[in-house]
MIMAR-360577 format. One record per residue: residue in one letter; x, y, z of N, C-alpha, C in turn. Coordinates in pm, whole numbers, plus 50000, padded with zeros to 5 digits. Example, Ala and Ser with C-alpha at 12.3 -4.5 7.8 and 13.67 -1.06 7.14 Angstrom:
BEGIN
A513194943150780512304955050780513204967050780
S512854977550708513674989450714512905000350787
END
This chain:
BEGIN
M791731775330791790961764830784791971752230706
A792151741030735792951729730682792641731130553
D793601724830452793401724230321792371711630299
L791241713930200790491701130161791401688930126
V790771675230154791021665130105790331660429973
T791001658429830790201652029739790391637529699
L789421633129705789341619329673788301617729558
T787961605429553786901599429433786021590129470
I784931591929477783781582029524782811576529431
D782821564029337782061561229272782191568229104
G783301572229065783821580429000783421597328988
R783311601229109782971616629112783851618229217
T784241631329168785701637829257784991645029365
I785451643729507785001648429601786071655529701
Q785651669729751786611674529837786141671829987
A786751668030085786141671030221787211675430308
P786721680330445787711686830517788521671530591
P789781673330635790651661330679789791655630798
G789841644530812789251637730917788181633130899
T787151637530796785641632330778785931620730735
L784811612830770784761599230721784151597430606
V784601584230539784091581930401782421582030390
I781951577030502780691576530510779731590930488
D780451598830580779851614730562780181619830430
A781381618830387781651625330256780681618630152
A780401606730128779581603130045778081609330048
K777681607930191776301614730210776191629730154
H777431637230196777351651030185777311653329994
S777751644929944777741646029818776531638529734
G775711631929811774411626929730774571609329724
I775451604629790775721590429763775541583129883
E774381572829881774161567930020775121553030034
V775641555030145776211545230175775331537030324
P774781526230298773791520230401774661516730530
A774101519230680774711513430771773481515030854
F773581505330968772901502231075773021511131207
C774371506031270775081510831364775701525031362
Y775971531131257776501545131254775291553931282
Y775641563531343774741578431347775531586331371
E775001598831305775751611431315775751615131455
G777111620731499777001625031632777591617131757
L777111604531722777491591931828778891584231795
T779341579631898780691572731904780631561931782
L781831557931733781751549831639781751537631667
Q780701525731597780931512831667781151503531566
A781001504731416781311492731338780831480031329
A779571481731402779261466231455778231458531331
C777521465631252776721460331164777471455531015
R778581460831012779371460430869778661461930718
M777361469930724776571473330614777211483330544
C778141491230585778781500930512780021497830430
L780291483730432781421481030378781701486530254
V782901492230182783031495130043784541491330013
E784661491529882786281487429809786811501429811
V787821501429842789051511329839790181507729792
E790981512529648791711509729587793121508129695
K793881497629671794851495429700795091489129865
M793671488729880793521481030024792961468130001
P793641457330076793411444030021791921438930064
K791201444330157789821437630186788831448730181
L787701447930188786261456830227786731468530343
M786391477330334786581487130454785311494830485
T784761494430648784041502930701784241516930683
A782911523030614783071536430564782831543730654
C782251535930803781901547130905783061548531008
T784191542130966785211543431072786641547030975
L786141550030847787361553130764787631567830725
P788801573230788788851590130722789291588330593
V788721602030513789091603730371790631606530368
A791271603530274792831606630235792791612130111
E793791617430075794421625029950794481615829846
G793491613829728793861608629628793001592529629
M792321590929749791501578629770790611576029667
V790611564529640789341559129542788441550729584
V787021551029616786351544429692785091542829577
R784851530129605783581522329523782531516829623
T781461524129606780231518229723779401506629671
E779471507829549778391496129480779091489929372
T779581477329429780121465729335779781453629370
P780021444329280779341431129303780121424329440
Q781161428429483781811422529594781411432529733
V781011442929701780021449329816778711443729828
A778011442329727776541439529726776451425429787
A777611414329753777291401429821777711405629970
A778671410230022779021410130132778081419930245
R776911428130170775811433130229774761421730242
K774581416530135773861403830147773931395230206
S775281390830263775731380330345775281387230498
M775651399730535775191405430673773821405630682
L773001409730574771451407530587771051393130624
E771451384630579771201372930617771511365630740
F772921372330844772831368130927772011376231026
L771651389730993770841397131080769541391631105
L769061385430959767531380130978767521365531026
A769031359331097768531346931092767601341631208
N767861353331322766611349931434765631360731427
H765741369931340764601380931292763111374631279
P762481379231328760941376031304760411381431198
L759411374231116759031377330997757681383231038
D757711394431111756251398831159756131417031109
C756881416130973756551432730912755191436030914
P754161427630894752761432530877752251439031007
V752411433431137752301439731251753311446931300
C754721448031272755761454231340755181470431299
D755561477631439755181490831417756111500331350
K757211495431296758241502031233758351499331094
G757261491031047756631489030906756691503830817
G757191505930712757381514130622758271524730680
E758931523330778760171531230837761071522630866
C761221510330840762151504030889763781502830820
E764671505130855766011503530780766331490830747
L765921483130822766321466630788765411463630686
Q764131465630687763161464630571763681469330420
D764391479830455764371486130325765921480330248
M766791476930350768161470230312767611456530247
T766611450830315766271435330249765851435630144
F765001447030108764521447929976765351448529858
R766761458929912767711461629833768771451929782
Y768981446029912770101435229887769791420729906
G768801420130017768461407930066768291394330002
A768441384930039768021370529968766781369129993
G766131360729901764921357029872764271345029969
E765331340330024764981329830131766081326130220
S766151322330318767431319130412767831303830411
R769031302530446769891291730409769731283130569
F769411294030661769111287830808767841278830843
T767901262730867766371258130903766501257631057
E767431261631120767171259431290766031268131322
T765531265331436764431272431507765031287531525
K764281297031533764721307931565764841309831699
V765831314831778765841319831914764881330931928
H763861328532007763051339732060762631340432209
V762671353632235762581358232373761231367532368
D760331366432489759121374332498759131389832475
E758321396532443758451408832443758281413432599
K758941427232615759171432832730758761446132764
Q758281451332858757891465132866758731472432964
F759511481032922760411488033002759901499933069
S758631506733014758141516433092756731518433007
P755911527033061754671527632968754891535032832
V755861537132799756501542232668757111534932594
V757921528632677759091519632605758701505332619
F758671497232496758531484632474759731479232418
F760081466532443761451460732404761151446032307
D761141444132210761111432132133762671426432089
N763061416732168764571414132149764631405232009
P763721397332002764391392331836764531398031710
R763301412731737764071419131641765371432831649
C765781429031748766821438031773768301431131684
I769071443731625770171438631564771501442231610
L771411445831733772701451131833773181459931756
C772631467731710773311479431679773901493831771
Y773381491031914774031497532000773681515032000
R772771515531890772051530431872771831535231994
C770901527332040769941531732173770951535032280
V771441523732318772671524832414773461536832423
R773781538732300774691553532274773901567832292
I772961568732247772251581732262771601582032400
C771371572232467771321572232621772211577232693
N773591570932661774761575832764775301588132699
E775561587432573776141601732536775321612332512
G773941607032420773431624532424772741627832513
M772071616032572771251621632710772001623632831
G773011616332829773731616732973773511609133100
V772371599433049771711591133144772061578533159
G772321569733074773061553833073772061546933112
A770851547633050769731537733130769541523133051
L770651522532962770451510832856771731502732857
G772101491332860773101482432828772911470132762
V774001465232749774141451832679774401442232756
I773451427732814773711421032875774081406832787
N774901398232857774641381632798776031383232678
R776321372532638776911372532495776531365232396
G776961365832278776651359432165775141362732116
V774561348632063772981348632049772101352532112
V772601353532264771661354232363771881370232431
S772851377132371772991389932407771881401732390
E771271407832472770101417732434770351430432520
I769471437732496769731451432544768701451832641
A769361459532769768541456032910768681469932959
P767391474333049767551484733156768421484333271
N768411498933317769311501233421768661495833568
K767501492233562766811488833695766321476033699
G766971466033643766351453833656765471451233529
D764121450833556763171449733466762521462733414
H762931473033433762091487833402763141499533377
L762721509033340763791521333309763541532833408
E764271537033464764231552033524765301559333459
C764621569033391765401576833283764411590533264
D765051595833156764301605933120762861603533042
E762811591932999761751587632927761541596532826
C762511596632729762451608532622761961602532487
G762201587532504761711581032374763011582632259
M764061588532301764961588932170765391575932132
C765621565332238765931551332209764851546832106
I763801547032112762801546132013762901548431848
D762941562731858763211568231743764631567831645
I765571563031726767101560031653767061546531647
C766201538331676766401523931666766201519131535
P766561514331447766691513531299765571503231271
V765081494731355764371483531348763131485931459
G762341475831459761041473131553761031467131681
A762531473631735762991464431853762311469531952
L762611485331943762101496632075760851503432012
T759551500832043758601507432005757761513532113
S756941522732071756381536132145754951529132212
G754771528832362753721524832425752661532132400
I752471544132326751791554932280751261553632141
Y752191545532038751771545831913751501531331865
R752211523231899752191511031870750751503731845
Y750621498531744749411491831669748261504931636
H748561514431600747481524431598747091527131437
T748431526631386748431533431247749601529831181
R749511532131028751091533130948751351547030936
P752801549230903753351564230880752521569130756
W752361560230632751651563830502750171568930533
E749631568030658747841568330659748131580830758
M748911588230782749301601130887749481613630793
E748841625230837749341633530811750481640630883
H751401646730854752481650930933752611666230945
V752261672031060752341684031099753351690931174
G754081697231113755511701631214755151715631314
T754991714931411754761726631484755581728831583
I755401738531712756171739531827755621732431928
C756581725832019756011718932161755451730932227
T754501726332300753831738332374754141735932518
H755011729232569755411729732713756801739632748
C757961733732754758831745132801759211756932705
S760261763532740760451775732659761471771532560
N761991757132539763111755632430762941756032286
G761461756932279760871759032156761341748932041
C761311734832117761641724732016760721721331887
K761001717931771759651713031675759381699631695
T757881697031703757691684131723756671680031590
T756831671031520756161667231418755191658031451
L753851663031462752671654931511752051645631391
G752081633931403751341622431300749791626031326
V749081630131247747531629931260746541620731172
R745781616131222744871608831154743441609231205
N742581612131101741241615331144741131623931272
D742111633631248741941644831318742121642631476
E742951632231500743521628231602745091626431609
I745751631531722747271631831721747601616331745
I748111610631678748681596931703750181596231769
R751141606431726752281605631773753211618831737
G754051617631796755161626631797756511629131770
N757261632531700758521632831663759361640331579
N760501643431538761091650831468762021645431382
R761791634131326762941629731244763211631831126
D762491644531047763291650030969764371657830998
R764691662631119765431671131179765161686131127
S763911689931120763381702031051763361712031142
G763701712331272763721723031394765291725931461
I765201733631531766331739331573766691729031673
N765861717531710766381706331781766841693731716
G767011695631576767201681331514766241672131553
E766731658431599766061649031631765541649731779
F765981656331838766121655331980764551660532034
L763821655732148762671656032184762691652332340
C762251656132433761851650232571760701645432580
I760291641632685759011631232671757701642332650
K758081652832710756681662032679756631664832528
G757791667832432757671672732293757041658232221
R757521644132278757491634432211756141628132277
Y755381630132350754491619932410753471630332487
A753781639332546752711649232610751881657232570
F751471653532444750321661532358749131655332389
D748701644732492747651639632526746801646832585
F747201658732645746091668632743745091672632629
Y745171672532512744411678132416743101672632381
N742981661132421741791652532434741311649232551
H741671654532667741471646332801739681650132812
P739051637832882737771639532876737331654832982
E738021661733048737571672433106737721682133031
R738371683032912738441694032820737321699032800
L737371715232843736071723532801736131724732643
L734541722632616734091721432457732921731632441
A732501738032559731461749032539731321758032628
P731231772032603731001783732719730271779532842
L730681787432931729931785433077729851801233087
V728321800433165728161813333209727551811933356
R727821819533454727121815233577725781822933602
V724791813333616723531815033657723001810733786
Q722691817233861722071815033999723011807234092
G724401811034066725701807234128726221796834067
K725561788933973726271778233895726781781133750
L727871776633719728371775833554727441768933494
E726761771933381726111763933308726431766633167
E726451754933075726751757232954725951768432834
V726251774832776725471782832689726041783332544
S725471789132458726181794932312727131800932303
W727781802332205728941807532207728391821932175
S727661825432117726821840532095726281845432215
K725631835332332725351842232432726301845032485
A727331837532538728751840532607729381850832572
I729501853132445730361869332392729551878732404
E727971877232411727011888932425727431892032573
T727181883032669727301885132799728591895632835
V729591889432795730721895532810730901909932785
A730641909732657730571923332567729881933832633
A728691932632676727581940332760728281944632895
K728771933632939729601940133068730841946733072
F731741943932966732761954732955732571967832881
N731321966832822730991983232761730341990332896
E729621980732965728931989133097730051996733177
V731131986033193732291989833300733092002033247
R733222003433099733752011433027733052023233049
G731782023833038731092035633037730792042833155
R731552037033261731352045933411732732043333443
S733642044033368735162042833387735692034533512
G734872023333491735482012033586736842006833570
K737002001033648738621991433672738861979633597
F739561976633505739851965633461741251958833490
G741391945433539742561938933519742761928633440
V743781927433356744041916333272745101908033282
I745061896133297746301886233308746341877033178
G747481878333124747721868732991748591856533055
S749181852032920749401836732948750781833332923
N751611827632944752981820232887752771812332769
H751781804832773751431795732680750631801532528
T750371815332522749251818832421750381825932323
T750071824832192750821828532090751281843632084
N752261848232027752421862431991751341870831967
E750561866631855749591874331803748521876631905
E748351865531996747061865732092747761873632188
N748941874232217749761883232316749301897832292
Y749861900132199749651912032124748501918032128
Y747481912732057746131918932081745541917932185
L746051910732294745331910932419745681925232483
Q747241924832475747761940632554747091953232490
K746861950932368746221961332243744861960232316
F744181952832307742931953132370742551962932498
A743661956932593743491960032733744141976432737
R744931981632679745271994932655744412002832593
K744162001332474743392009532364741772009532414
V741211997332429740091993432435739291997532585
L740131989932679739751990132803740192000632922
G741262005932825741922020432902742532016233029
T743202003533019743872000433158745371996833114
G746092000733218747621994133230747851985033311
N746811978633398746611965033495746771956233382
I748031949933358748121939433269749271933333299
D749631918233317750511914433364750441899033300
H751691892033331751371874933330752441870133412
R752501857233462753541854433539754741851633469
R755801857533571756961863433493757961852433589
T759021845933500759611833233551761011838633510
G761291849133439762801849833419763011867333388
D763761873633426764121889133435764631892933288
V763861887533184764231891233035764241910133033
P763481916833082763611927533081764811938633143
A765151929033261766621936433295767651934633220
L768011918633141768881917533071768851926132942
L767851928332858767541938432764768171950432807
D767681956332910768091967632958769901969132981
A770071959133062771711959833082772611958532934
L771741950632836772361949932728772191963632639
S771671973132654771161983432574772281989732508
G772241990432345773091994132303773961985832261
K774231973632273775161963532236774171953732146
N775131949832037774591940931947775031924631951
G774331916031917775121902731907775101894732058
K774301899632130774581894732301773851883432319
L772931883332284771911872932277772141859932234
A772461848232280772731835932244771571827832204
T771741823232078770661815432020770811796632099
T770131789832052770521775332083771441771032016
A771921773431907772771770931795774351773331890
D774301786531943775211789032025775781781632138
L774761773032227775231766232312776031753332275
Y775701749332133776511739432094777771742832020
E778041756931980779191759731906780181766731986
R779801774532086780781783232153781771774532265
K782981778832270783991772532348783781770232470
A782941779532546783091776332691781411782332703
V780531776132826779301779532895779601779733047
L778751791333095778511790733225777121790133253
V776801777733344775401778033397775291781333541
I774231791333564773791796533688772481794133739
G772621786633867771141784333924770211781233837
A770631768533766769451760933693770071748833674
D768971740733698769381723933663768661721033520
L769481724733412769101724933283768421711733220
A769131698533286768631687333221767031682533255
L766801688233371765431689933412764351699433345
E765031711233371763941723533305764361728733204
Q765481723933141765521731533007766341719732913
P765511710632874766341698632836767131700432702
F766741706232640767111708432475768481716832502
L768651727632615769581732732592770651725432672
S770321716332772771201709032815771541700632729
F770931695132618771421685732519772441691332439
Q772101702832386773151713832311774581713432396
I774661715332513775561718232622776341705732583
R775991691832632776391682932645777171678132494
A776231679032385777021675832263778161686732246
N778051696932267779191707332244780501700632333
Y780241695232445781281690432525782081676232449
R781141670832402781641656832339782061658332193
H781611667732113782271671232000783151679231985
H783171693932043784051704032063784621704532187
Q784741695732266785271695832417785411711232453
A784071715932467783581728632527784141726232689
R784411738832720784611739532907783201743332959
V782771736833046781271739333128781981743433275
Y781111753533308781061757133434779661760233510
V779721755633614778511751833668778491758233828
V777511770633839777001773133985775741772434020
T775421762934083774051758934130774001757334288
S772861755434347772481751434481772451736034507
G772551727734394772541715434430773211704634287
P773361696234306773921686234190773401687034069
V774011688233968773241688033834774001679433742
R773491675733628774071664533530775291668933461
E775101686333459776471692333375777711685133466
D777451682133597778871681033694779571671133622
K779011661233558779981651333521780871653833420
Y780781665233346781591670033250782101685833273
S781761689433399782221704533413784011706733418
A784241714933399785451722333414785531725733569
A784771733733603784411737733755783091734733790
S782701730933922781571730833947781291733034098
L780201744634139780541752434265779391749834320
R779111745934435777381745234534777381759734598
V776401766034560776391779834678774821776234721
A775011781934832773581787334895772851798034798
P771511795534810770631807734735770961820434765
G771321826634661771841842834702773191845834695
G774181831634682775621834234676776181831834515
E775311831734429775661825734281776501837734271
L776231849534251777051861034177778441859934252
D778711859934384779911858234439780711845234406
A780171836134361780581824534325780981826034217
V780541833334103780831834433934782241843233976
E782221852334051783211861034073784561854534107
S784661842934163785541834434223786121827334097
L785391824333990785881821133841786421830833754
R786501841133832786921855333679788071848433617
D789021845633707790821843233606790511831433510
R789591819833563789501808733430788611816133342
L787621822633376786841827133244787391836333149
K788151841733230788981853233140789841845333060
A790331834033071791231827432994790631820432872
E789231820532872788361813732779788261822132670
P788501818332515788111825232388786761832032368
E785781825632408784591830832422783591822832542
L782441832332583781541824632652780001827732640
V779561819132651777901818532694777291817132820
I776951829432888776441827933021774491823433041
V774431814733092773041809633107772641810233262
F771591819333281770901819133417769691818733420
G769311813833562767571813033577767181824433665
D766311821533747765521832133827766491836733970
A767421828633967768281834234102768901846034074
V769281847333946769781862733907768621869133869
K768191882433945767161889533883767251906533916
G766741915033866766891929333918768461931333852
E768921941234013770241946933993770931935933956
G770951923333994772031911634003772311908033844
V771281910833755771491908633598772231921033550
R772341933033609773041943433549774671940033603
R774671937033735775871931733809776511920033707
L775521910433683776191898133588776721902933439
V775901911633389776291918733248777811925833279
D777851933933372778981942433410780161928933406
F779941920533482781051908733492781251905133363
G780401899933282780751894333157781691903733083
E781181915133061781771926532993783211929633019
S783591927433164784871930833208785621921233166
L785161907933129786081895533086787191900732965
G786691906632899787591910832773787391902632688
I786351892232674786261879032578784971883732525
P784641876132399783211880132379782031868832436
V781081876532502780261870632599778821872132580
Q778111859032584776351860332499775651853932675
Y774821860632631773611856432725772431849832706
V771861840632801770581835932809769901834832938
C768781842832958768041844933058766821835033031
L766931825433126765741813533116764601818533179
V763721813833117762181813133114761681802333137
D760611799333157759761785833184759141781333073
D758001787633000756921782332918757221785632783
S756411782132686756521779532564756541794432482
N755871802732557756071814632497756391826632613
S757081823032702757401832432808758061844232761
R759191841232664759841852632601758711860132529
G757811856432470757081862032368756221872232467
A755641866632562754581873332635755491888632674
V756751886032727757671898432762757211909932632
D757801902932539758371910432418756741918932358
M755851909932370754351914832328753931926232407
G754501929732541754031939032634753131935432728
L753091922832772752161918732874752721923433014
L752921933733054753541938833155752971951233204
P752681955233311751921969133376752521980433304
D751761989833309752332003433268752842009433391
A752962021133370753612028333515752342030233595
G752372025533737751312027233795750162017033784
G750432004933695749681994133668749751983633777
L748691978433792748701967133909749591954333836
A750391945533924750951932733878750091920633916
L750431911233848749641899633850748951895533995
P749971894234091749391894834259748781905634284
E749271916934267748241929834286746611927634252
M746381924534129745341922434051744451912434129
V745031900034150744441892034227743771895534353
A744471904434423744511909234560743701918034570
A743461928334464742851939034459741361939634477
E740541947734586739411945734591738401955934528
D738991966434444738361976734383738501975034219
L738881964734172738441957234032737331957634004
D736811961833869735051957433863735431945233752
V736421945333690736411931733588737921928833597
L737981913733612739511905133606739141897433476
W740111897433371739931890233256741471882633245
V741011872233252742171859433273742171850233121
V743481851333051743421846332906744511833532945
G744211823332941745441810132959746211811633069
E745741813933165746661812533329745881811433442
N746081801933509745551800933632746131806233778
P745791822033795746451826233953746171821934047
L744881811934053744431809934167744471794534175
P745661789934212745871773934249744841767934329
D744821776734414743871773734561742431782934553
S741501777134528740181785734527739481785634676
R739861779034781739511781434879739101798034926
G738341801834941738131814734986737841827134855
A738181819434767738241830334652736891832834600
V735811828034644734711833734605734391843334673
T734801845434788734321856834904735301867834868
R736691865934828737611876834790737171881534652
F736591875934546736261879434450734641883934439
A734001884934531732561887134556732431902334487
G731801905634423731241919234356732111923734226
R733331914934175733831917234067733571908033963
F733661911033821733321900533709734461898233648
V734321882433690735521874133617735201868133490
V736221866333376736111862433273737381851233241
V737131840933211738441832333200738641827333078
Q739411822433030739691816132867740771803932908
D740211793632880741161781432923740581768032835
L741601756532877741031744432801740621736432911
F741021740533030740161731533147739591741933257
L738511736433353737721744233458738991742833562
T739901753633544740701755233669740291761033793
E741011762333866740791767934002740091781433976
S741161788933875740301801533807739201800133762
A738981792133662737881792833618736321787033656
Q736591781133794735641775633900735091788433943
I735531798533956735041809134050734651819533936
A734901816733808734471827133677733221830433666
D732671838333658731191847033597731121837333443
V732081840433345732121832833201733471826233201
V733121814833141734371806533081734341804432946
F735451808532859735521804132717736311792232715
P735861785132632736901770832630737831776532516
A739161775532529740251781032435740631768532363
A741351769532254742051760132171743591758932224
S744051748432196745271746032270746351750532136
A747441749332180748831753132074748651746331957
Y748381731931969748301722031855746871723831786
E746301734831799744901736731737744891749531660
K746221756831679745811770231605747061772931554
N746921783131459748141790531400748891801631470
G750061805631448750731815331522752181815031512
T752571823331596754061822231621754501825431783
V755381817631798755891818531949757451819631976
T758091825032087759431830232096759891823432174
N761051817632146761541805432249762581813132351
V763181805832480763861814732576765141820132495
C765631817532368766851826432318766211835732225
G765061840232238764361849632112764051844531996
E764161834231966764031827531827762781825931795
V762011833131721760611831131674760501819231564
Q759321815831589759111799331512757471801031469
R757121794031392755651792031325755161781231428
L753791783931475752661772631520752101769931388
R751681756031415750661751331289749481744131359
K748731745331296747441740831343747411723531274
A747221716331390747471699631377746191691131360
V745191697131463744191694631490742831703831525
G741411699331508740431706731581740231703331698
A739331710931785738611707131869737311713231888
M736361703931859734791707531833734441714031967
G734001727131940733711738832047734461747132078
A735741745332081736731753932150737341761532015
K737791776032077738171785731944739541791732009
P740631796231918741581801731980741461814432046
D742271818032125742201831632217741961844432124
L742871842832012742831855931928741391857031872
E740791844731829739331846931792738391848831883
I738441846432021737681848832120737591864732139
M738961869532136738971885432153738701890832044
G738651888231903738401893531808736491893331788
L736101883831858734701885331865734001892831959
L734761892432059734421904232189734541918232128
A735471919632057735861932632014734681935831924
R734321927131816733381928431736731901932831828
E731641922731895730471924131974730451938132036
M731401945532099731561956832152731731967432049
G731701966531937731841975631841733261985331838
V734311979831868735841982631898736561976831771
A735851966231678736841961031613737741968631514
A737211978731481738111987831399738951992531430
E738781996631579739912001731663741551992031676
L740791977731658741851967231686742581961831582
G741611961931461742021957231345741601940731333
P741611936031225741461923131175742141910431305
W741581904331321741901893331416742901881031368
R742931880031232743671869531162745281868631196
P745981857931233747271855131291748001864131189
D748101861931069749061864130975748841883330974
T747561888130960747541900130995747981909131106
V747831899931217748211905131334750061902831357
F750601895131288751761894031283752561902531214
A751781906431086752521917831005752511931231096
E751651933131168751781946431274752791944931371
I752901935231428754051928431515755371935531460
R755571929331341756841930331260757161948031262
K756061953331244756191969531210756281977131347
T755751970831421755641980731583756421976331696
V756791961531718757151956231794758761955031759
R759871963531835761051966031794761871951731800
G762631944331699763491935731697762661923231649
Y761291927531590760561915631540760411915931393
D761131924931346761181925831195761751913231124
V761321901231163762451887231112761751883830991
P762831878430911762411875430748761341862830742
L760511865630698758971856630677759741845030619
P760231843830535760491830830445761261822630528
V761931825330627762831818730716761701812330816
L760551818730840759611813630931758951803530833
E758451808830702757341797230614758031784730596
M759551786530585760061774530569760471762230679
G759661768530807759791760430920761071763731019
G761701775130976763071778031061762731786531156
A764171791131229763791798831370764711812431313
A764101824431342764541835931327764771844431440
Q765621847731500766281854331633765781870631607
T765111871931741764721887431713765851895631771
A765781907831781767131916031793766711916631956
A768181921832010768391920432147767611931332223
L767091942632163766351953132236765001954232179
N764341960432277762881957932228761901969232330
G761291977832234760791988532261759311986932364
R759021975132365757741974832466758291969432574
V759421966232634759491959632753759781970732856
P759121973232922759341983533035759911975933153
L760681983933221761641978433340760691983333481
D760151974633566759571981233644760131979833804
G761381974233776762131973933929761521965434046
R760721953433997759831948334104760381934734074
P761751926434097762371916334052761801905634152
E761171907434277760521898634379759241892434295
L758741897334177757601891034106757991881234028
I759131881433975760051869133909760261854133974
R759411847233968759831833134012759411823133915
S760311814933904760341801533838759521792733888
A758801780733802757831769733888758941757833894
H760551761133827761031749433801760361737633792
E759481736433678759151726233623760271716533566
N759841702133618760721692333560760351687833433
L761091675633412760881667033263759331662533280
F758601658333393757441649933400756511663233461
T756561674733479755541684033522755451695833419
S754281701333404754091707333305752781721133343
G752991724033478751691733233504750401723133505
T749501733533425748191727133399748061717533285
L748641717033184748891710033080749231698033145
G750491697333235751021685833282750121677333372
R749081685333449748091677433513747291667833436
Y746891674533321746101664533217746581657933148
S747871655833140748641647533032748871631533098
K748181620433048748171609233106749571602033125
V750171606632998751591601932983752601607533095
L752731620133136753361626033219753161618933349
N751861617733368751421611833519751561596333536
S751911589833388752061575433437753421569133441
V754431577233408756031575133452756081571633577
V757111562233631757661561833740758371574533799
E758981581433710759631591433742758911606833788
S757581603833745756601613233789756461616533935
H756061628833986756011629234138755001621734207
G754111621034129752911610334207752981597934222
N754391590734136754471578134136755981575134210
R756331581534281757871579434339757581572734484
END
């Protein structure tokens, strides 16, 4: 590492690596230098001039956001000359800025407002009429009020550089310059809302949050997004037991400030009018609302009756329920119901990868590794649409560290724009194409291989053998679909030897009971009533799905935003879910299972159903999950070990199939999200 540079800022001696900008060196030492256009990780703009500082031996004020540190440099960030310059810049910025702070959604979080209080003049010298342009709606989630815009270009840069979309630009010149979308009067983009959160003023505002409340009136709950498998932290703003908005402005999660449309806006399924809020029991062929005690009693009696005559059970778990719920469910199935017929919808061959890596340490990449490693190989996945945060990390790695990216896919992907090599192959030809890259990959200092469901079964072992033959450090990411797909595997939601897999349980005619927790194995219910005649079906879900419609008993379950627990992301990183709101009438799946166990008289065999108690047992019994609790309690992520004793390898790769959800679909949850269905990019609006 190069020798550190020593400089002085406001009389304080500071050391920083060569090339560090003065604004960053000051910030890391606890000295604030205000700026509007500067944003860490984006290209330098020097447009707002708010970061002007005095530097000894320089004839004029310098922009701290473009000035690298130098040995012996002496910087002063707060002098009368600096304050006067900032005051003048604010006067220019406010020349056409409307005085609508009382109704602006950025009130209380506006950087311009803060700087005006700190440096601004009490009155303006401009007497001309302010230039006014009517507010515009770029999309259902993005509104633009041009008079508030200070042309810092943050939104343009985050969309182009950070997201790789380029949906925003600047048109016109001078006083009539304004931000404009890429499709005339509307946006066609990822609809991620990053432009809104990065805006330092109230120019870009959220169609979901605007005019609802103020930031100090909300409780802010940091939890994990319930949609894809990337495990992004979303901070939910809650008021009166209602979720008002989502963001992660405090950068408290593995994703920093990044969120896609699902993490920022698609929480709205939780209060959909069709949400189940009371148990249903089939009476004379129709589902009718009953009390919780009646529903629990009905199911417990049936379970005990079938157990008593050694009947057959089938249990289907979920990729969205917590680790604690998945662990308790498989324990309930095996220990109480005596069945190895337990499975979930498999979307990636994690067991094959763990088996192929047996005895090797440090082989599973974290989300941070995708930003830090020198080279990345993507196989059979459109990351920008299916795994947006992983795509964001790789894109940032390319911009900041010049990482070399290799792509092997069946169609064009966003990574093509900056890839060192991009190969199009027919499905099934991925590994042969990877082999053709051998010499180029061997020349890399290190590599992360990211692969989807195109590589499974023996193909995973072949891929690992290829990686290990390169002679360089290689890490792997096996892509899965949903918020806890990885946790479902780790917790043991897989059939025992001889046990039935999910499609086999759906098709089997000799099962006495089918218990479905948080899954919808029957997307088409036509003929299902006839096929399921004679079997007792219990479903736990948020909505009356196709599977719930043919059930004998339906329990209304709580969503991920309504319960506590842990989930494991695609890279094996465990994080805490925290309850943000409550749903009257619904209960967490763990509590439902606990109530069933108590009614059946088997609670002592399974133990308490409190999330913390169950997770303590997971840490003791599930190999690789003895993760440090303080990291989780502080809102961090702890990666599990590569190997896991609960993961059987059943050799049926044909059961593994990703749904390839995109940014605007998310299974059942996406079906009930008003936001996902409202944007023009959603399938129904094309």
